[in-house]
Backbone as a ProteinNet text record, in pm:
[ID]
protein_1_A
[PRIMARY]
MSNKQRGHRTGRNTRPPARTTSAWVWVAVFLAAIVALGLLARVGAASSAPILQQGKALGKNAFQAGDTGSGGQGQAIDQISCDSGSQVNYHYHAHLSLFVQGQQIALPMAIGIVQPQLKGANGFVDSGNCLYWLHTHDASGIIHIESPIAGPFTLGNFFDIWGEPLTQAGFAGYKGKLYVYVGGKLFHGNVRGLKLTAHEEITLALDKPVKPPSYRWPSGL
[TERTIARY]
12043.5	11989.6	11838.5	11766.4	11620.8	11565.8	11436.4	11369.8	11365.9	11350	11344	11475.4	11586.1	11717.6	11740.9	11702.3	11721.8	11640.9	11518.4	11435.9	11497.1	11552.4	11614.1	11731.8	11816.8	11933.1	11889.5	11786.6	11739.4	11687	11611.4	11558.1	11669	11773.9	11882.8	11958.5	11980.9	12060.1	11984.6	11851.7	11775.1	11738.5	11781.8	11753	11822.8	11754.4	11817.6	11927.4	12035.1	12146.1	12102	12161.4	12129.1	12170.1	12080.2	12109.3	12191.3	12287.1	12370.9	12348.9	12349.1	12331.9	12456.9	12437.5	12551.2	12622	12751.7	12829.7	12795.7	12757.3	12724.5	12598.2	12506.4	12385.2	12420.5	12511	12551.3	12627.1	12705.7	12776.4	12677.1	12572.8	12471.5	12398.4	12366.1	12298.3	12387.4	12515.7	12610.9	12622.8	12633.6	12644.5	12517.8	12402.1	12275.9	12267.9	12319.1	12318	12406.5	12522.7	12612.7	12546.4	12481.1	12411.9	12302.4	12226.5	12118	12172	12282.8	12343	12392.9	12447.8	12493.1	12378.8	12265.9	12149.2	12097.4	12096.2	12051.1	12142.8	12273.9	12368.9	12345.1	12315.2	12287.7	12161.2	12057.6	11933	11956.2	12037.1	12065.6	12143.1	12241.8	12320	12232.3	12141.3	12053.3	11959	11906.6	11811.6	11878.1	12012	12082.4	12130.6	12122.3	12164.9	12072.2	12129.1	12044.2	11948.4	11835.9	11736.2	11766.2	11761.6	11776.5	11659.8	11693.3	11590	11593.6	11484.7	11477	11481.7	11559.3	11576.1	11692.5	11755.1	11868.5	11997.7	12090.8	12217.8	12305.4	12371.6	12467.9	12607.3	12683.8	12818.3	12832.7	12956.2	12989.9	12950.8	12891.9	12856.3	12982.9	12998.2	13117.1	13082.7	12956	12914	12794	12778.1	12657.2	12541.9	12422.2	12304.5	12285.4	12226.2	12192	12306.1	12278.2	12376	12475.8	12593.8	12693.2	12658.4	12733.1	12707.7	12724.6	12807.5	12826.6	12731.9	12646.1	12549.9	12415.5	12313.6	12180.9	12118.1	12087.1	12018.8	11888.3	11838.5	11715.3	11732.8	11856	11884.5	11895	11877.7	11891.1	12035.8	12054.5	12186.9	12186.9	12277.9	12283.9	12147.4	12075.1	11940.5	11839.6	11870.7	11779.6	11724.1	11593.9	11533.8	11497.5	11469.4	11423.1	11276.7	11188	11044.2	10981.4	10869.5	10802.4	10738.1	10712	10653.3	10727.4	10700.4	10765.7	10716	10804.5	10772.1	10766.9	10658.9	10642	10625.3	10647.7	10639.9	10742.2	10861.4	10967	11016.9	10991.3	11020.1	11087.1	11215.3	11288.7	11403.2	11481.2	11581.2	11709	11820.7	11951.5	12015.8	12127.1	12193.7	12342.6	12394.8	12535.7	12598.5	12708.3	12787.2	12921.8	12969.1	13096.1	13190.6	13316.3	13418.3	13544.6	13607.6	13736.2	13830.5	13938.5	14035.5	13966.6	13868.9	13801.6	13686	13666.2	13556.7	13440.1	13320.6	13203	13160.3	13133.4	13083.4	12946.1	12861.4	12721.9	12703.7	12625.1	12578.6	12475	12491.6	12404.5	12261.2	12173.2	12033.9	12018.8	11908.1	11864.6	11952.1	12031.9	12095.7	11985	11987.1	11885.9	11753.9	11749.9	11627.8	11663.2	11607.3	11639.6	11555.2	11622.9	11559.2	11474.7	11541.8	11470.5	11395	11287.1	11204.5	11203.3	11253.7	11254.7	11114.2	11086.3	10958.8	10984.4	10938.8	10960.6	11107.3	11146.2	11283.4	11358.7	11311	11373.4	11476.1	11516.3	11619.8	11573.6	11447	11392.1	11339.5	11392.7	11348.4	11225.1	11116.9	10990.6	10972.4	11014.3	10986.9	11084.8	11069.7	11150.9	11089.4	11159.8	11108.7	11099.4	11195.2	11189.2	11277.6	11247.9	11321.9	11377.5	11506.9	11565.9	11521.9	11529.9	11485.7	11569.7	11692.1	11778.8	11798.8	11764.7	11777.6	11783.4	11819.2	11816.9	11724.1	11648.4	11561.4	11626.8	11728.8	11792.4	11937.4	12003.5	12144.8	12162.8	12064.1	12070.1	12148.4	12181.5	12248.9	12154	12023.6	11924.2	11913	11931.3	11912.6	11775.7	11693.5	11559.6	11566.4	11520.1	11509	11360	11316.1	11175	11172.8	11139.1	11161.3	11042.9	11021.9	10919	10966.8	11099.6	11155.4	11236.2	11263.2	11328.3	11476.8	11537.5	11682.5	11759.3	11873.3	11928.9	11997.4	12008.5	12077.4	12199.9	12303.5	12430.3	12472.7	12572.8	12629	12692.3	12746.7	12801.6	12694.9	12575.8	12464.3	12432.8	12430	12396.3	12500.1	12628.6	12733	12730	12692.9	12681.1	12569.9	12458.1	12349.6	12394.6	12466.3	12520.9	12618.9	12692.8	12794.6	12929.6	12952.1	13079.4	13145.9	13280.5	13349.5	13346.5	13350.8	13362.2	13450.9	13568.1	13661.7	13719.1	13805.5	13872.2	13975.2	14000.4	14099.2	14036.2	13904.3	13844.1	13703.2	13645.9	13508.6	13490.6	13407.5	13362.5	13476.4	13586.9	13699.1	13801.7	13772.2	13867.8	13940.5	14073.3	14152.2	14239.9	14257	14338.3	14299.1	14344	14308.8	14163.1	14085.7	13942.2	13909.1	13839.5	13786.8	13635.8	13585.1	13442.4	13383.6	13273.3	13204.1	13060.1	13014.8	12876.4	12816.9	12710.3	12651.4	12746.6	12839.5	12934.8	13059.8	13068.2	13183.3	13263.6	13395.5	13484.8	13457.5	13447.3	13414.6	13535	13571.4	13691.2	13662.2	13535.3	13500.7	13497.2	13433.1	13420.3	13318.9	13365	13276.6	13165.5	13192.6	13090.4	12980.7	13013.6	12916.5	12831.5	12850.3	12770.9	12622.8	12541	12398.2	12330.6	12239.2	12159.5	12037.7	12032.3	11921.2	11851.9	11735.1	11654.7	11728.6	11742.8	11802.8	11949.7	12014.6	12158.6	12231.9	12333.9	12417	12555.6	12593	12721.8	12801.2	12927.4	13015.7	13140.2	13174.3	13298	13387.7	13508.5	13602.8	13734.1	13782.8	13905.2	14021.4	14134.5	14264.1	14282.1	14175.2	14190	14062.8	14078.2	13958.6	13878.6	13749.6	13660.8	13572.8	13509.3	13404.3	13276.2	13226.6	13110.3	12988.8	12919.8	12802.2	12687.7	12601.9	12482	12362.7	12253.1	12134.9	12011.3	11909.2	11778	11692.2	11616	11532.1	11400.8	11357	11228.1	11114.4	11003.6	10888.1	10842.8	10806	10759.2	10865	10991.9	11098.7	11155.2
-336.4	-200.9	-211	-123.2	-127.6	-66.7	-98.2	-39.3	110.9	162.8	307.7	372.9	306.2	360.1	354.8	242.7	232	337.5	362.4	463.9	601.5	632.9	764.8	783.6	678.9	689.6	702.8	627.7	635.1	773.1	834.2	968.2	1069.9	1056.9	1152.8	1141.2	1021.4	1001.8	1038.6	1039.7	1069.1	1216	1301.9	1445.9	1501.3	1575	1627.2	1726.2	1726.5	1819.2	1963	2055.2	2197.3	2244.8	2327.7	2379.5	2507.9	2521	2641.8	2712.1	2846.4	2925.3	2916.7	2887.9	2873.1	3007.4	3004.8	3127.7	3188.3	3104	3154.5	3239	3207.1	3289.4	3430.2	3440.9	3574.3	3649.4	3579.6	3642.7	3699.4	3618.6	3663.7	3787.8	3787.7	3903.6	4027.1	4009.8	4121.3	4179.7	4092.3	4138.9	4210.4	4157.8	4222.5	4362.3	4378.2	4510.2	4607.4	4560.5	4647.1	4693.2	4600.3	4636.2	4738.9	4717.5	4811.1	4950.4	4958.1	5087.9	5155.8	5076.9	5133.5	5192.3	5121.9	5172.5	5300.3	5304.9	5426.2	5542.8	5517	5624.3	5678.2	5587.6	5632.2	5716.8	5672.1	5748.6	5885.9	5890.7	6017.8	6110.7	6055.4	6137.6	6192.2	6107.4	6151.2	6260.6	6245.9	6344.1	6476.5	6475.7	6598.3	6673	6610.8	6677.9	6795.7	6908.6	7025.3	6998.3	7066.3	7053.9	7154.8	7111.5	7204.2	7303.1	7429.6	7532.2	7606.3	7598.3	7670.2	7820.8	7890.3	8033.5	8072.3	7974.5	8001.8	7956.8	8049.5	8017.4	7933.4	7834.7	7752.4	7783	7860.7	7894.5	8040.1	8077.4	8213.3	8237.5	8352.4	8387.7	8413.3	8339.4	8353.1	8364.9	8346	8349.1	8441.3	8493.9	8567.9	8470.7	8519.8	8436.3	8406.2	8291.3	8256.3	8193.7	8167.1	8104.1	8206.6	8158.7	8245.1	8262.5	8347	8370.7	8247.4	8152.5	8029	7918.7	7948.8	7850.7	7865.2	7815.9	7816.3	7954.5	7998.8	8127	8107.7	7985.8	7952.6	7844.2	7827.6	7723	7586.7	7479.1	7344.8	7319.9	7261.6	7225.4	7076.1	7003.7	6857.7	6793.3	6845.9	6798.6	6821	6913.3	6952.6	7089.3	7098.8	7223.9	7314.8	7439.4	7538.2	7566	7528.6	7535.7	7650.4	7697.7	7811.6	7776.5	7650.3	7605.6	7486.4	7454	7339.8	7209	7113.2	6978.3	6888.9	6817.4	6742.6	6592.2	6543.3	6397.9	6326.7	6385.1	6333.8	6451.7	6446.4	6561	6511.1	6543.5	6504.3	6603.1	6581.4	6679.7	6610.9	6674	6631.4	6751.5	6728.5	6839.3	6841.2	6963.2	6981.1	7079.7	7037.7	7124.6	7150.2	7275	7314.8	7368.6	7322.8	7371.3	7407.3	7517.5	7558.6	7584.8	7508.6	7517.7	7510.2	7423.3	7399.2	7492.1	7597	7690.5	7659.3	7651.2	7622.7	7747.3	7730.1	7839.6	7800.5	7899.1	7872.7	7845.1	7746.1	7724.1	7831.9	7909.5	8025.8	7991.1	8083.3	8070.5	8091.6	8044.8	8070.8	8007	7907.8	7828.4	7757.2	7768.2	7702.6	7775.9	7901.7	7983	8112.3	8130.8	8246.8	8365.9	8479.6	8601.2	8570.2	8533.3	8489.7	8603.1	8564.9	8658.3	8615.3	8703.8	8673.2	8680	8588.8	8590.3	8642.8	8764.5	8822.7	8853.6	8853.6	8889.9	8774.7	8652.7	8539.7	8467.2	8527.2	8465.4	8343.6	8339.7	8226.2	8276.2	8216.4	8252.1	8170.4	8239	8169.6	8128.9	8213.4	8186	8263.3	8246.6	8317	8299.5	8347	8330.2	8183.4	8104.5	7959.5	7890.9	7763.6	7683	7558.5	7536.3	7409.6	7297.9	7176.3	7062.4	7047	7101.5	7103.7	7248.9	7286.6	7426.9	7440.5	7562	7595.8	7715.3	7711.6	7824.6	7918	7869.3	7948.8	7905.8	7952.4	7919.8	7815.7	7730.9	7626.3	7503.8	7497.1	7379.3	7274.4	7297.8	7202	7216.1	7105.1	7099.6	7038.9	7111.5	7063.7	6995.6	6873.8	6801.2	6789.6	6862.4	6863.1	6841.6	6721.1	6679.5	6601.3	6609.9	6526.4	6384.4	6361.8	6228.9	6183.7	6054.8	5997.8	6031.1	6072.4	6095.3	5970.6	5938.2	5998.8	6132.8	6213.2	6340.6	6335.4	6406.8	6398.4	6534.4	6530.9	6654.7	6735.4	6666.5	6735.5	6813.1	6756.5	6828.3	6956.4	6946.5	7062.1	7173.5	7139.4	7240	7298.2	7218.6	7270.9	7375.5	7350.4	7448.3	7574.4	7555.8	7669.5	7748	7679.4	7743.6	7751.8	7666.2	7661.1	7525.7	7524.4	7397.4	7305.3	7176.9	7073.4	6963.1	6945.4	6840.8	6776.4	6676.9	6613.6	6707.2	6823	6918	7045.4	7046.7	7165.3	7189.9	7299.2	7333.7	7485.4	7536.2	7675.8	7776.5	7752.7	7845.9	7818.9	7731.3	7692.7	7566.9	7569.5	7455	7402.9	7272.8	7208.7	7062.8	7000.4	6860.1	6854	6773.9	6766.8	6640	6659	6548	6544.6	6428.1	6412.4	6313.2	6352.7	6266.3	6245.4	6123.3	6090.3	6013.8	6068.5	6005.7	5996.7	6092.2	6096	6013.3	5941.3	5854.7	5907.4	5891.1	5938.1	5863.4	5939	5883.6	5901.2	5796.6	5799.8	5792.2	5796.5	5785.2	5919.3	5920.8	6040.4	6135.3	6253	6345.1	6396.6	6415.4	6465.2	6361.5	6236.6	6130.5	6096	6164.6	6134.7	6158.2	6057.5	6070	6144	6233.1	6303.6	6218.4	6168.1	6083.9	6150.1	6099.8	6160.4	6160.1	6278.7	6300.5	6259.5	6255.1	6228.8	6349.6	6324	6430.5	6420.9	6524.2	6530.4	6647	6622.9	6728	6733.4	6853.6	6877.7	6964.3	6917.5	6991.2	7007.5	7130.9	7159.4	7184.1	7124.9	7145.9	7071.5	7045.1	6971.5	6892.2	6773.6	6693.3	6758.7	6728.6	6782.4	6669.4	6697	6607.8	6649	6567.6	6610.6	6633.1	6744.9	6771	6676.9	6656.9	6575.6	6655.8	6648.7	6728.3	6639.8	6688.7	6626.4	6705	6632.9	6697.8	6743.1	6863.5	6907.6	6829	6822.9	6751.9	6819.3	6738.2	6790.2	6797.5	6773.7	6775	6635.2
17574.9	17551.6	17539.6	17608.6	17607.6	17481	17455.8	17339.5	17350.7	17474.1	17492.3	17454.6	17495.5	17460.8	17311.3	17249.5	17103.8	17032.1	17078.1	17013.5	17025.9	17140.6	17161.1	17068.8	17055.2	16967.7	16823.2	16784.1	16644.9	16612.7	16705.5	16680.9	16666.7	16748.4	16740.3	16610.6	16562.2	16441	16313.9	16314.2	16192.9	16180.5	16274.3	16262.2	16138.6	16051.3	15928.5	15962.2	15884.9	15911.6	15889.2	15964.7	15949.8	15811.5	15747.9	15614.9	15625	15539.7	15535.1	15403.8	15407.2	15285	15199.7	15071.8	14982.3	14962.3	14956.8	14932.6	14797.1	14702.2	14568.8	14570.6	14660.6	14671.4	14714	14810.6	14856.8	14748.6	14671.1	14559.4	14457.7	14428.1	14332.3	14384	14514.8	14574.2	14567.2	14595	14591	14451	14351.9	14214	14168.9	14208.4	14173	14233.3	14355.2	14419.5	14344.4	14297.4	14221.2	14092.1	14021.4	13897.2	13924.3	14031	14064.6	14093.7	14168	14198.2	14072	13977.4	13850.4	13770	13768.3	13696.1	13759.9	13891.9	13960.5	13930.2	13920.9	13889.5	13749.7	13654.4	13518	13512	13582.5	13584	13644.9	13752.7	13816.7	13725	13650.2	13558.1	13446.9	13395.5	13287.4	13334.1	13456.8	13506.5	13539.2	13564.5	13597.7	13473.8	13356.9	13233.9	13204.3	13156.4	13128.1	13012	13014.7	12908.5	12799.3	12675.1	12563.1	12564	12545.5	12544.4	12411.4	12338.7	12212.8	12238.6	12157.9	12174.2	12263.7	12331.3	12418.8	12352	12333.2	12267.4	12359.2	12301.7	12374.2	12319.6	12394.9	12352.4	12311.5	12281.9	12243	12097.4	12070.2	11932.5	11850.8	11742.8	11658.7	11510.8	11475.6	11335.6	11319.7	11199.2	11167.3	11146.6	11170.6	11151	11003	10974.1	10836.3	10758.7	10632.3	10544.2	10492.5	10458.2	10394.6	10246.6	10179.1	10037	9951	9995	9918.6	9963.5	10060.5	10107.9	10039.4	10105.3	10044.8	10042.2	9921.8	9902.8	9826.1	9828.6	9759.4	9655	9607	9509.1	9577.1	9502.1	9558.7	9600.4	9716.1	9767.6	9795.8	9730.8	9748.7	9723.9	9625.6	9589.7	9702.6	9790.5	9897.7	9861.5	9849.4	9802.7	9919.3	9884	9980.7	9949.2	10040.4	10015.3	10093.2	10041.9	10104.3	10238	10260.6	10386.9	10442.1	10568.1	10631.6	10572	10561.6	10516.7	10640.5	10658.9	10783.7	10763.5	10641.9	10622.3	10711.3	10719.4	10806.8	10888.9	11018.6	11104.8	11232.2	11249.5	11369.6	11391	11496.8	11535.9	11582.1	11549.9	11599.6	11668.2	11735.8	11805.4	11773.3	11751.1	11718.1	11816.2	11880.4	11968.1	11901.8	11909.7	11848.3	11955.7	11951.9	12045.4	11967.4	12006.3	11951.4	12068.2	12075.4	12184.7	12321.4	12332	12458.5	12489	12408.7	12432.9	12340	12396.7	12315.1	12239.9	12111.3	12029.3	11975.7	11957	11923.5	11774.8	11744.8	11608.5	11578.6	11471.4	11452.8	11415.6	11444.8	11405.8	11255.7	11201.4	11064.3	10957.2	10992.3	10887.1	10811	10678.1	10596.6	10591	10636.7	10628.2	10554.1	10437.5	10354	10397.4	10420.1	10470.1	10594.6	10700.4	10821.8	10889.6	10955.7	11031	11178.1	11264.7	11407	11465.5	11555.6	11627.2	11768.3	11796.8	11927.9	11951.3	12077.7	12113.7	12179.3	12160.6	12229.2	12143.8	12031.5	11949.5	11873.7	11838	11763.7	11630.1	11521.7	11386.6	11353.1	11329.2	11306.5	11161	11067.7	10926.5	10838.5	10708.4	10610	10473	10371.4	10235	10196.1	10242.8	10220.9	10323.7	10345.9	10443.1	10374	10394.3	10350.2	10445.6	10396.6	10477.8	10604.3	10601.8	10720.2	10758.1	10880.8	10919.5	11071.2	11116.2	11258.3	11278.6	11385.8	11420.1	11521.1	11591.6	11696	11708.8	11816.8	11838.5	11949	11966.2	12068.9	12022.9	11894.6	11840.2	11786.3	11798.9	11748.8	11597.2	11527.6	11382.7	11356.2	11283.7	11248.4	11112.3	11106.4	10980	10948.4	10847.9	10807.5	10656.9	10615.7	10477.8	10422.2	10290.1	10227.7	10200.8	10212	10187.2	10308	10313.7	10431.8	10440.5	10331.7	10335.1	10291.7	10352.9	10473.2	10446.2	10552	10545	10635.8	10595.4	10666.7	10720.6	10808.2	10860.5	10747.6	10646.8	10530.5	10454.7	10439.5	10376	10452.4	10584.9	10667.3	10649.6	10651.4	10632.8	10491.8	10392.7	10255.9	10247.9	10314.4	10317.3	10391.3	10500.3	10574.8	10488.6	10402.8	10320.6	10387.4	10487.1	10558.9	10535.4	10527.5	10502.9	10623.8	10595.1	10698.2	10643.3	10703.6	10663.4	10788.8	10768.5	10882	10944.9	10879.8	10930.3	10985	11004.6	11062.9	11014	11063.5	11025.4	11030.3	10939.6	10940.5	10956.1	10886.4	10889.3	10996.9	11092.1	11195.9	11151	11162.1	11117.5	11230	11232.6	11334.8	11347.5	11453.9	11477.8	11522	11452.7	11479.3	11557.7	11668.5	11747.6	11727.1	11692.2	11662.8	11762.9	11823.9	11919.8	11873.4	11881.2	11847.9	11965.8	12022	12139	12256.3	12265.9	12375.8	12354.6	12243.1	12216	12098.5	12107.3	12002.4	11872.3	11763.8	11632.1	11541.3	11465.7	11383	11232.8	11193.6	11052.5	10981.3	10865.4	10782.7	10844.6	10887.2	10957.9	10867.1	10739.9	10648.6	10625.8	10639.8	10616.3	10737	10849	10968.3	10940.4	10963.1	10938.8	11054.1	11016.5	11116.2	11148.2	11269.1	11312.5	11430.6	11464.7	11570.1	11703.4	11763.3	11894.3	11899.3	11782.6	11781.8	11837.8	11919.7	11974.6	11911.5	11836.2	11768.4	11825.8	11855.8	11906.2	11819.6	11772.4	11699	11786	11813.8	11897.8	11824.1	11815.6	11741.4	11836.7	11803.5	11868.2	12000	12074.3	12199.5	12226.6	12284.2	12316.6	12427.8	12432	12534.9	12588.3	12699.5	12746.1	12675	12582	12504	12592.7	12574.9	12657.8	12623.9	12720.6	12701.2	12748.4	12672.5	12703	12703.9	12774.2	12768	12669.2	12591.5	12491.8	12554.8	12522.1	12575.4	12511.4	12579.5	12523.6	12395.1	12299.3	12171.2	12064.1	12100	11999.8	11982.7
[MASK]
+++++++++++++++++++++++++++++++++++++++++++++++++++++++++++++++++++++++++++++++++++++++++++++++++++++++++++++++++++++++++++++++++++++++++++++++++++++++++++++++++++++++++++++++++++++++++++++++++++++++++++++++++++++++++++++

């Protein structure tokens, strides 16, 4: 065999083998694509949620505005006072949705506001003789927490100021099987002990489960 032939054979045998893409790389790419699509779906769902509008009622009117006779009329309720002006040391908002047999009913305006004064004709209570640290300005379901102390404050405190009952067997005169949702998930604890936190979404549904609504908060709230 000549040197030329030996050189040709040596060159052919030392060529590096062709590289193949590992199947695991493609699996990783596929999984990453699924995760990305899931995130996009969540963003799309969040952006399609309706925006809470102050002054706009959510649900059928079923209650009179303001506190009942057994609720806050200026006296301290659960050690929560009614002050002549707003307290802004701790200022945040939660949201409450109410359903009875699948129909949404509106949380009334002026809960926690004694002798409320309407501002204009848009269904927004601007002021009153005094305001409890937990109150509503309208029937949008937004609960305003404006307090000189950190709390914590509970859904039970809010219903006590309203003067309506809240138990595991019903709310505000409606009785039956109660379904409680917090942040869109079914809650099995003590409904009165639910803490009101910033932008918390609470849904109470009587007699039948519902798909709890989800809202986007307007800027400034």
